[in-house]
C-alpha positions as CSV (number, residue, x, y, z in Angstrom):
1,M,5.0,15.3,33.9
2,N,7.3,18.3,34.6
3,T,8.4,19.3,38.1
4,T,5.7,22.1,38.4
5,D,2.9,19.7,37.4
6,L,4.3,17.0,39.8
7,R,4.3,19.6,42.6
8,R,0.7,20.5,41.9
9,H,-0.4,16.9,41.7
10,N,1.4,16.0,45.0
11,L,0.0,19.1,46.7
12,R,-3.5,18.1,45.8
13,Q,-2.8,14.5,46.9
14,W,-1.5,15.8,50.3
15,I,-4.5,18.0,50.8
16,T,-6.9,15.1,50.0
17,Q,-5.1,12.7,52.3
18,H,-4.2,14.9,55.2
19,H,-7.0,17.6,55.2
20,N,-10.0,15.7,53.7
21,G,-9.6,17.7,50.5
22,Q,-10.3,21.0,52.3
23,Q,-8.0,23.6,50.7
24,T,-9.1,26.3,53.2
25,K,-8.0,24.1,56.2
26,F,-4.7,23.4,54.5
27,A,-4.1,27.0,53.7
28,Q,-4.7,27.9,57.3
29,T,-2.2,25.2,58.4
30,I,0.6,26.6,56.3
31,A,-0.4,30.3,56.8
32,I,-1.2,31.3,53.3
33,N,-4.5,32.6,52.0
34,Q,-6.9,30.4,50.1
35,G,-6.5,32.5,46.9
36,E,-2.8,31.9,46.8
37,L,-3.2,28.2,47.4
38,S,-5.8,28.0,44.6
39,A,-3.5,29.9,42.2
40,L,-0.6,27.5,43.0
41,L,-2.9,24.5,42.3
42,K,-3.9,26.1,38.9
43,N,-1.3,28.2,37.2
44,K,0.8,30.3,39.5
45,S,4.5,29.9,39.4
46,F,5.4,27.0,41.8
47,G,9.2,27.2,42.2
48,E,11.7,25.5,44.4
49,K,11.6,28.1,47.2
50,K,7.8,27.9,47.5
51,A,7.8,24.1,47.4
52,R,10.3,23.9,50.2
53,K,8.4,26.5,52.2
54,I,5.1,24.6,51.9
55,E,6.8,21.3,52.8
56,Q,8.3,22.8,55.9
57,A,5.1,24.5,57.0
58,A,3.0,21.3,56.4
59,N,5.5,19.0,58.1
60,M,6.0,17.1,54.8
61,P,9.2,15.0,54.3
62,D,11.9,16.9,52.6
63,M,11.5,17.1,48.8
64,W,8.1,15.3,49.1
65,L,6.5,17.6,46.5
66,D,9.1,16.8,43.9
67,Q,8.8,13.0,44.2
68,D,6.6,10.7,42.2
69,H,4.3,8.9,44.7
70,Q,1.9,7.4,42.2
71,D,3.3,3.8,42.3
72,R,3.1,3.8,46.2
73,H,-0.6,4.3,46.1
74,A,-1.5,2.2,43.1
75,P,-3.4,-1.0,43.7
76,P,-1.4,-4.1,43.2
77,S,-3.0,-4.8,39.9
78,A,-1.8,-1.5,38.5
79,K,1.8,-2.2,39.3
80,K,3.9,-3.8,36.6
81,E,4.8,-7.4,37.3
82,I,7.8,-9.1,35.6
83,P,7.0,-12.7,34.9
84,C,9.3,-15.2,36.4
85,P,9.5,-18.5,34.7
86,T,9.1,-21.5,37.0
87,S,11.3,-23.8,34.9
88,P,13.8,-23.2,32.2
89,P,12.6,-23.3,28.6
90,S,12.8,-26.8,27.0
91,P,15.5,-27.2,24.4
92,K,14.4,-27.3,20.8
93,S,14.8,-30.7,19.0
């Protein structure tokens, strides 16, 4: 996933978690119009300046839109587990 796609994914996730999925409510919170928000979520250029401006207006942590948050919200069964042997392998005879 490239940076722009990650920003779009994270922005959708934020809107879902913090604004009950209501794009209009989120757009009002960050003082942009609904059309601009919709375009950002679809295909409009989503550069560094716009990402930082949205993070600041929405009180997101710095660089939040650029970080992969998928593993934090995955159920325990979806996370990779590394097996840990309980005893050393027995020597071959």
